Each structure stands twice: as C-alpha cells, then as structure tokens.
N, C-alpha and C positions, 0 to 999 in steps of 0.2 A: 211884272218883270221890269227892271230898271231899263232906261234907254240904252245903256251900254250892252246889256244882255240882248235886247231886241235887235240891235244893230249888228251883233256878232255874225260874221260870215261863216257859213257851213264850209268845212273843208271840201276840196274837190273830190268827187266820187264818194261822198259820204252816204252810207246806207245804214239805216237804223237796224241793228241786229234784232232777230226774232226774240221776243220774250213774252211771257204770259202777262196779260193785262191785270192790274190790281183793281179790285172793285170795293175795297174797304173791309173785306173779310180775308181770312188767311193770314199768313205770316208776313207782316209788313217789313220786318227786319230782313228777311230773306229776299223780298222784292227789291229793297234798296240796295242790298249787297250785290245781287245779280246785275242790277242796272249799273252800279258803279264799276263792277268788274268788266262789263261789256264796254263801257265808255273809256275806261283806262286802257283797255286792249286796243281801242281805236285811237288812243292818244288825242282826244278832243279836249278843248278848253273847258274851263268851269262854266263859262257863259253858254256854250253849246250843250253842256249837261243840263243846265237849267231849261233851255229851250226844248230839249228832247224828252225830259222826264214826263211832262204832261201827256205825251203820246203813249205812255205806258199805263195810263189811268183810265178807268171807266166807272160808270154808275156813281156811287156815293163818293168815291175818291176823286173822280173828275169834277163832280159838283163842288167838292171842297176846294179844289184848285181854282175853279172859276169864281169862288167867293172871296179869294184873296184880293186885298186892296191893289189897285193898279200901281205899278212902279214900286211895290213894297219889297220885292225880292232882289237882293244884290249879290248873292252867291249861292252855289249849290249847297254848301254847308247850312246856310240859313233855311233854304227851301226844305232840305232833308230833315232838319231839326223840327220845323213847324209841322211837316207831314207826320213825322213819327210821334210828336206830342199829341196831335189831333187823333190819330188812330192807335193810340197806346193800348187800348183794350184788345187790339188784334194781334199784339205781339205774342209770339209763342213763348210760353214759360218753360224754361229748362227744368228738368226734374233733378232731384238729388238721388244719391246712391240708395237711400232707404226705400225708394220706390221700387227697386228691384226685388224686394222681399215680397211684393205682390204678384210677381211673375212666377207662377208655379205650374208644374206639369199637371194637366187635367187627366181625369180618369180616361183610360183608353186612348190617350193622346200619344201619337208616335213621337219618338225622340226628335226627329227632324223638325216637326212642327214646333215643339217646345223650344228647341234651340233657335229656330227662326224668330219666334216671339221674343225670346230672351235677348237675342242680338239686336233686334229692333229697339227694344227698351234701352239697351246700353248706349245706343246712338243718341239718345235724348239727354244723356248725362255728360257734363263737362268734367274733364280731369278724373275719370273713374279709375280708382286704384285697382290693380290687377288682383290683389288678394281679396278685396271686397267683391269683385266680379266673380271670382272663383267660388268664394264662400256662398254668395247668393245663388249661383247656379246649382251648386251641390245641395243647398238647402231646399231649392225648388223642385228637385227631382222627386217623383213618386217613390217612396221607399220600397214598394213591393215589386218594382221592375227589376229585370235581370241586369240592366245597365247600372242602376243605383247600387245593386249588390256588388257588381264587379268593381266599380270605382271606390266603393267603401272598403272592399276587401283589399284592394291594392291601389291606394290613392295616388294619382299622378303628381300631386304636389304643386302644380301651377296650371294656369289657364291654358297654356299651349299644349301641355300634355293631356289635359282634360279634353280639349277640342280634338286632338289626334284620336283619342279613344272613342269619343263620340262619333266622329266621322267613320271610323271603322265599324262601329256598332250600327250606324245608320245604313251603311252599305249592306251589312248582313240583314238588317231589318227589311230593307227594300228587296233584297234577293228572296227572302222568305215570303214576303207579300206577293211577289210576282209568281212564285211557285204555288202559293195558295190559290191564286186566281186561275192558274192553269188546271189545278186539280178540282176547282169548283168549291173550295172552302170559302167561308165568308167570315172567318174570325177577324176581330179587329184588335188593334193595339198590341200591347206587349203582354206576354203571359206572366202570371205570377210565379215567383220563385217556388220551387217544390220543396 
C-alpha cells in the first residue's frame, strides 16, 4: 500500500461489516462486488477500502496479498484489478440461454422440483428473453405428464401464464401427495395420461 493509503484515518465508529472471507476459490467477482457494496454503504474513502480489503481474504488469497510489492498499491481500482486478474480462474462463468435446453424434467420428478431447478438455471443467464425461457421450460417438460398435456392442450402463451398454471398444478400435486401419505399409498411422481 502507498504511504497515503497507510496513513488514511479510519472514520470514527468504523466497523467492518460481516462478510464471507475469500480463500481463492468461489466467485471472486461476487466477493469484490459484495465488498464494494458494503464499503459504499459506509461511505468510506478509496484508501480505507484498500486497507479493509485484505481483512476479507484468507488462505491463498491472503498469501497473494502478502506477496504484493510494498507501496505498489495506489487505489482500490488497482488493487481490485490485480486481484481479479490473479484469481481469474475462480470467476463464475455466466451461462447462455442454450444451457436451459439441458434442464429437463426427470422421470417421476414432481413439477415443483423441476420448476425449482429450471428457475435456478435461469438465474445464471444474463438478459434471458422471456420467449426463450417459456420455450425451454415447455420443451423440458416430460411429455407424458398431466401438466404437459394440460399446457399443450391450452397453451398459456407467456411465462407468467405458464407459471400461474404450474403453481396451481403444484398445489394440487402437493394436496394429492399429502392425501396419499395419509392413506398409506407410496406412489411417486406424476401419473401418466390415460
């Protein structure tokens, strides 16, 4: 750290916010983002950000920081850039919309579980078009389920309508499962269409 950074005074009552320590694995972009967000919320200077950042590092990441040349860091932008370049292999890669085609409803998988997996996959895709999302969800449904039959017989036309139908079906599915448990049935998943 430069002399100016080392001499920067901490604001009165400064308390470092709780955050997960970064060890060189995991999503480094998320770590830097969370750190910056916390520091901006506290309205601290660039110099204080530089001094506080190493306290969020451990193991390999802390060893990397200790290996920096003395007085070589002059701004948080520089520190962040060096950090992200060094740990670039730990950056989480965003997926593209084609990856949704790999999310398909498994045999005997309840609609609620499939919908949960599908929604989790959509969160990994930036700027996902609603039509692509709708099409991928419909394509991933097991064609032999009652829900797939119902939405193909009367397509909702958009993702919002599809989710409404799915939620109603999930409620019915959960109701039936609860009653199967009370009766002692041990059937799983969705029935095939007769």
